[in-house]
N, C-alpha and C positions, 0 to 999 in steps of 0.2 A: 463519257467524254465531258470534261468540264468546259466552261465558257472560254477559258484561256486557250485550251486546245482548239476549240471550235473556231475562235477568232483567227488563230494562226493558220488553220487549214484553208480559210477563205482567202488567204493572201497568196496562195500558190497560183501562178498564172502560166501561160504558155511561154513566157519569157524568163521564168524563174531560173536562176543560176544554181548549179549543183555543187554542194560540198558534202563531205561525209567522213565516216570512219570505217576502216577495214580491220577485221580481226576474226578469230575463230576460237572460242565462241564470242559473240558480240551482243547477245541479248541483254546482258547485265549493264551495258554501257550507259552512262548518264550524259555522255558528250552531246547527243542530239538535243536533250532538254536544255542544256547550258548554252549551246551555240544558237539554237533557234530562238531562245529568249533574247540573246544579244542582237541577233539579226532583226527580230521583230521590233525591239526597242530602237534600233537605228533606222527602221522604216525601209529596209533594203529588200529587194525582190530576190532573195536567196533562200534555199532550203538545205538543211544539213541532215543527211540520212545515214542509218547504220547499214553496212554491207557485210553480211557474213560470208567470208571467203576462206575456203579450206586451202591449206598450203599448196596442194597440187594444182589449184586453179588461180594462183596468184598472178602468173604471167599473163594469162588470157584476160583476167579481170582488169589489169592495168592497161592493156591494149584497148579493152572495151571502154574504159574511162576516157582515154584519149579520143576515141571515136565519138563519144557522147558529149565531149566538151566539158568534162568535169573541171572545175576551177582549181580544186585542191582537196586533199583529204588527210585525215589523221591516221596514224598507223599504231596498232597495239598488238599484243601477244597473238600469234607467234611470228609476226612478220617484220619486226623491227630491224633485223639483220639481213634476212633473206631478200628483202626488197632492194637492197643496195645495188646489186648488179643490173637491175631493171631500170635504174635511173641514169639520166645523162650526166648529172653532176650532183655532188653533195657539198655542203658547207664545211669549213674547217672544223667546227665543233663536232659535227656529225662524223667526220672522218676520224678525229681524235678518239671519239667514243666508240666508233664502229657500229653505231645504231642510228636509225632514222625514225622519227615519230611524226614528222610533218612534211608533206609533199605538195608542191605547187606546180601548176602548168605555166611554163614561161615560153611563149611562142609554140614551137613543136617539141619542146623538151619537158621532161619531168625533173624537177630539182628538189632535192631532199635536204632537210636540216633537222636539228634536234632541239626542241624547246623544253625537254624534260629536266635539263640541268637548271634552267631558270625557274621552272616550277618547283623542283625539289628544294632549292635553297631559299625560296621566298619566305616560307613560314619560319625557318630558322633565323633568317636575317631580321625579320620584322618582330618576332616574338621574343627572341633571346639575344640581347645585346651582349655577346660574350667575346672574349679573346679566344678564338678557336685554336690558336697556335700551340696551346698547352693541352689540347684535348685528343682523345683517342676514339676513333670510329670503328665499329664492327658491323660489317655488312653481310647479311645472310643471303646467299644466292649468287650466281655468276652468269645470269642471262643479260638480255638487253637493258633491262631496268637497272641492274646492278652497275652497268657501265656508266649510266648517267649519274648514279649516286656517287661513284668513285670520283668522277669529274667534278661534281658539286662539292665534295669534301675537299678536294685539292684546291678548288677555287676559294673555299672558305679558309684554307690554310691549316687544316688539321695536322698535328705532329705525327700521328700514326694512323694508317688506314689498313684494316685487316678484312680481307674478303674470304668468306667461309663457304665451302660447298661440299656436297656428298660424293661427287664423282671426281676422282683424282685426275682423270683424263680431260674432263671438261675444264677443270681448274687450270691444268697445264695449258690448254688451248686459250683460256681466258688470259692467262699471263703472257703467252707468246703473241697473242693478237695485238698487244700494246707495244711490241718491241720497237716499232718505228715511231712511237709516240713520245713526246717529251715527258709524259706522265709515268713512264715505265718504272722509275725508281721510287715512286711516291707511295706505293702500296705493296702489301704482301698477301699471298694466298695461303690458305690453311685448309686441311681436311677437317671434317665435322668433329672428329675425335678431340681436336684441340680446343673446341668451343668453351668448355668450363673455365679454363684459364683466361680466355679472352673476354668472356662476359664479365668476369669480376673486375676487369680493368676498363670496361667500356664507359665512356661519357655519352656516346651516341650509339644506339643499337638500332639498325635498320633492317626491316624485313622487305627484301625485294623479290621474294618468291611468291608464287600464286597460292601458297598453302594458307587456307583459312578464308579464301575468297568464296562468296556466295556461289553455289548453294552449300558448300562444305564448311558451314559456319562453326562447327564444333571442333575444327582442326586448328592446330598452331604449329609453326615450324620448331618451336621450343616447348618442352614439357614444363609443368609447374615446377618440378625439381630443378631443371636447368635455369629457369628464370629466377629462381631464388638467389642466384649468384649475382644478379644485376644490382649495382650499387643504388641505394636510395638517392633520388635527385638526378639520376641519369635521364637522358631523353630517349624514349622508345618511339620509333617512327615506323609506321606501317604504310607502305605505298597503296595498300588495298583500302577502298572507301566504302565497300558494302561487305559485311554488316558494319554497323557503327555502334560500339567499338568491336573490333575483331577480338577473337579469343587471345591472340598474341598481346594486344594492347590491354585487355582486361587483366591478364596475368601480370603484365608489367606494372600496371597501376596498383595492383596489390602489393608490389614491392616498393611503392613510393616513387615510382618513375613519373616523369612528366611525359604525357603521351600526345602524339600528333598522328592523325590518320591521313589518308591520301587525298582527302577532299580539297584542301587548299592547293596541293600540288596539281591536282586535276584542273582546278579553276585557273591557276596561273600559267600552266603550260598551254591551256586552251586559249587564254587571252593572248598570249604571245603568238600562237598560230594564227588566230583570227586577224591580228594586225598585219601579218605577212600576206594572207590571202586577200584581204580587203585593201591593202596598202594604205593603212590608216595609222596615225600616231597613237590614237586613243580608242579603246573599246569599253563598253559598259561592264567592267569587271564585277561591280556590286550586283548588277542584274543577273549575271551568270551565277554568282555564288548564291544569291537569293533563290533562284530557280531550283538549284540543287537542294538547298535547305528546306524549301517548301515541299519538295518531292519526298525527302527523307523524313519530314516531320520533326525537324530540329530547329 
């Protein structure tokens, strides 16, 4: 245990307020590092903990959080959609996406929102000042994370958005689940076999699947042969942040792509969540980023 960890542990008191992240698995999460660095910097008596919650225990866990007075929590794989029926209300953005990543206790209610959209577009907006209206996005995967990516691409104004998955039934469900959304006509779904044609047109290629996430660091959703079709100068964006870089991004870089990993998205969605929980306009984003960079040795 280093001094920084030791100092932080000394701050936990009988009055410490609880925040946390739920997921399964959750051991790989860097959210506790990032949030506790911010809370410590702000001098607040809060602690942010990882909670490994299997899908069958979700309902009882949320009831337990209410009983314990948990202030709020982050939601990651595989709970971003299944948690919705357990909440009293969700924000319009979470409703449009159909996925929640941030939950707050308001009175005796759980209220959900989604800060992934904000997190996803932040590095694209700050790093690449482009006119996205002439660009095509290709998104690998059709889970909760893909939903935030679709919404982010719509917000940026992409001319074409293509969502690619392996399971035709899940793709149909993905498409149907947006039927009441104003976004329904903004994107198309495709089977994995259509990928070669799509990759060759992609200005932005996003991996929203968990393939290649630690500990499966030698895996990629695309083979080296498939990645060869990616145009040089395209942006390859992996929502995964461990390892750094993922095999997916390593292959993309070999094709001359600009690469973005999930670290900045993690920082920005986390900062947006912390503002909600603490009801503050500003949180120390730089401290959150630095804590992660220090941990990852970058």
